[in-house]
C-alpha positions as CSV (number, residue, x, y, z in Angstrom):
1,M,115.4,-219.3,62.2
2,I,116.3,-216.7,65.1
3,H,118.7,-216.6,68.1
4,V,116.5,-215.8,71.6
5,E,117.9,-216.6,74.7
6,C,116.1,-218.9,77.3
7,A,115.7,-217.8,81.3
8,Y,114.9,-220.9,83.5
9,Y,113.4,-220.5,86.8
10,A,112.6,-223.1,90.2
11,M,112.5,-226.2,89.0
12,M,113.0,-225.7,85.6
13,R,116.4,-224.2,85.8
14,E,117.6,-227.3,88.7
15,R,116.3,-229.6,85.6
16,S,117.8,-227.9,82.7
17,G,121.1,-227.4,85.1
18,C,121.5,-223.9,83.8
19,A,119.6,-220.5,84.4
20,S,119.7,-219.7,81.0
21,E,121.1,-220.9,77.3
22,S,120.8,-219.0,73.8
23,I,118.6,-220.9,71.0
24,Q,118.4,-221.1,67.7
25,T,114.8,-221.1,66.8
26,E,112.3,-221.8,64.3
27,A,109.7,-220.8,66.8
28,K,107.3,-217.9,66.3
29,T,105.7,-217.7,69.4
30,P,106.2,-218.3,73.3
31,E,104.2,-221.5,73.3
32,E,106.1,-223.0,69.5
33,L,109.6,-222.2,71.9
34,Y,108.2,-223.5,75.2
35,E,107.1,-227.1,73.0
36,E,110.8,-227.4,71.7
37,V,112.4,-226.4,75.4
38,V,109.9,-229.1,76.8
39,S,111.1,-231.7,74.1
40,L,114.5,-230.5,74.9
41,H,114.6,-231.2,78.9
42,G,111.7,-232.4,79.7
43,F,110.5,-230.1,81.8
44,S,106.7,-231.1,83.6
45,P,104.5,-227.6,84.1
46,E,102.3,-227.4,82.2
47,R,101.9,-224.6,80.1
48,A,99.1,-223.2,81.7
49,H,101.1,-223.0,84.7
50,V,103.7,-221.5,83.5
51,K,104.4,-217.4,83.6
52,V,106.3,-215.9,80.0
53,A,108.0,-213.3,80.0
54,I,110.4,-211.3,76.4
55,N,112.7,-208.7,77.9
56,D,111.8,-208.1,81.1
57,S,108.0,-207.8,80.3
58,F,104.8,-210.5,80.9
59,A,103.9,-211.4,78.4
60,T,101.2,-213.5,76.0
61,W,102.3,-217.1,74.7
62,E,100.7,-215.8,71.4
63,T,103.3,-212.5,71.3
64,P,105.5,-212.7,68.2
65,L,109.4,-213.6,68.6
66,Q,111.8,-211.1,67.6
67,E,115.7,-211.7,66.9
68,G,117.8,-211.6,70.8
69,D,114.3,-211.4,72.7
70,R,115.4,-212.8,76.6
71,V,112.5,-215.3,77.3
72,A,111.6,-215.9,80.5
73,F,109.8,-219.0,81.3
74,I,108.7,-218.5,85.5
75,P,106.8,-221.9,87.1
76,P,104.6,-221.5,89.7
77,V,106.8,-221.1,92.9
78,A,105.3,-224.0,95.8
79,G,105.3,-223.0,99.2
80,G,102.6,-222.1,102.1
81,C,101.6,-224.9,104.1
82,D,97.9,-227.1,103.9
83,H,97.1,-226.4,106.9
84,V,96.1,-224.1,109.8
């Protein structure tokens, strides 16, 4: 079991009701952690559409997690227009 800090942005922040939270987890990678928080909060973005950062640097979904890591899940940003 490790302790990590999860940070959420945009729709994920709204859905969870918090900007960040401390989580005790057995997840070994951000991929496993994301599955855990999706179950916890019902996030809708598929993992393929979400960026992950560990300790303020973009990372891969397979990067090993360490005790005390700050993991940020960054969903796609809405915006722009569909027509000219």
